[in-house]
Structure formats: structure tokens, C-alpha cells
N, C-alpha and C positions, 0 to 999 in steps of 0.2 A: 407880554400879554397883548392880545389882540383887542382892537377897539370894541369889537362886538362883545367880548367877555366883560370888559369894563362897564359897558352900558347896561348889560344884564345885571351885573352886581349892584350898580347904583339903583337901578329900577327896583330890585328886590328889597334893598335897604329902605327906599322911600315907601314902598307898600307896607313893609313891616312896621315902620314908624307910624304911618297913618292908622294902621289897624290897632296898634297899641294905644295911640292917642284916643281913638274912637271908643275902644273898650273902656279906657279909664274914665272918659266923660260919661259914658252910659251907666257905669256902675258907681260913680261917685255919689255920695249923699249930698243933699242940698240943705242949706240952713233953714230952720223952722221959721225964722222971722221973714225971710224972703218969699216963702211959699204960702204964707197965710196962717201958719201955726196950727196945722192939723194934728200934730202930735200932742200927747198928754204930758203935763208937767210932772216932774218927779215929786213925790211926797217926802217931806222932811221928817226925820224921826230923831229922838234924843237917845243917846246911849249913856247908860249909867257909867259913872267913873269906875275905873279899875285901879287897884293897888298892886304894884309890882314890887316884890321883895327879891333882891339878888344879893348874895353874899359871896365875896371873894375869899379864897383860901388865905389863911394867915401866914403860911410859910412863904418865904421869898424864893425867887428863882435862884438856882445854883449859879455861882460865878463862872465865867468862862475861863478855861485854861489857856495860858499863854502858849503861843506857837513855839515849838522847840527850835533853837537856832542851830544850824548845822555847824559841825566842828570844821575849822579850816584844815584843808589838806596841804601837805607839803608839796611845793612845786618843784619838779625836777629841774636841775640846772644842767646845761650841756657842758660836757668836759671837752676841752680841746684835744684833738688827736694829732699825733705827729705821723708824717709819712716818711718811712725810711728811704733814704736815697740808695738807689741801686745803679750800677753802671758807671759810665764815664762822665756823667754830668753834662751831657749834650742837651740840646733843646727838647723840651717835652711837647709832643704834638698829640692831637686827639682829645678825647673827652669833650665835655661841654654838650651843647645841644645841636643837633643837626637842623638846619632851617627847613621848615615845612613849606612845601609848595602846594598850591591848589587847595581843595577842601572847602572853598566858599560855596555859595549857592550856584547850582548849575542852571544856566538860562533855559527856559522852556520855550520851545518853538512849536508852532502849529497850534492845534487845539481850536477851540471856538466852533462856530457853525460851518459845516461843509456846504458849499453852494449846491443846490439841486438843479439839475438841468432836465429839460424835457417835461413831459407830463401834461402839456397843453393840448389843445384840440389838434387833431391831425387833419390835414387838408383832404 
């Protein structure tokens, strides 16, 4: 961000705060005791008592059903397998995993801002 943009943003924020504060002060009501009591006092009245009758139903709530428990499932067990021997009993080669090379993060070169040349005043 450029310093000019930052200064404009801060200035707008200060003006908005000042405007909100001024509007709040202008529209806020004042206490009647501090301004001399120009407002009329509220008149008190008595309300006749009321009787309230509420009846709850006599039936009880139904009981909750217990959660069903899942039946245990049979766990399969691995059975050992035998590899038949073939051939002359020489050394066995191959199999296993081949080592993996590479695959990590590829370094990124370049990017960023490209310098701009020229554009100034011409003599």
C-alpha cells in the first residue's frame, strides 16, 4: 500500500467516527433533573389483581426407549499362505518396493514484482 492510500483511509475513519459521535450527542436524550424538569411526571394507577388458573395434564410423559446395542460382528482372521517352491532353490531377487526418488516440493524461482524501467521525464 502506498502512504497516500493509508493516509486517506485513516482520514476517512476519523471523519466517520467524528460524525457518528456528533450525531449520537445531538440525538441523545438528556436527564430531566439536569435540564430543570420540563417534562410531566407519569401518573400512577392501580391495577386490580388477576387470578390465573393453569392445569397440567394428569398423564405422564412416555418413557424413553433405550438405544439398541449393535450386535458384534465376527472379525476375520488372516490365514497363513504358503508359497510353493519352484526351481533350483537359488537366491530370490526382486519384489519389495522400489525406492522413490524426487516427488518433494519443487522450488519456485522468479515471481515477485518485475522492476519497471523508464517512464520518467525525457530530456
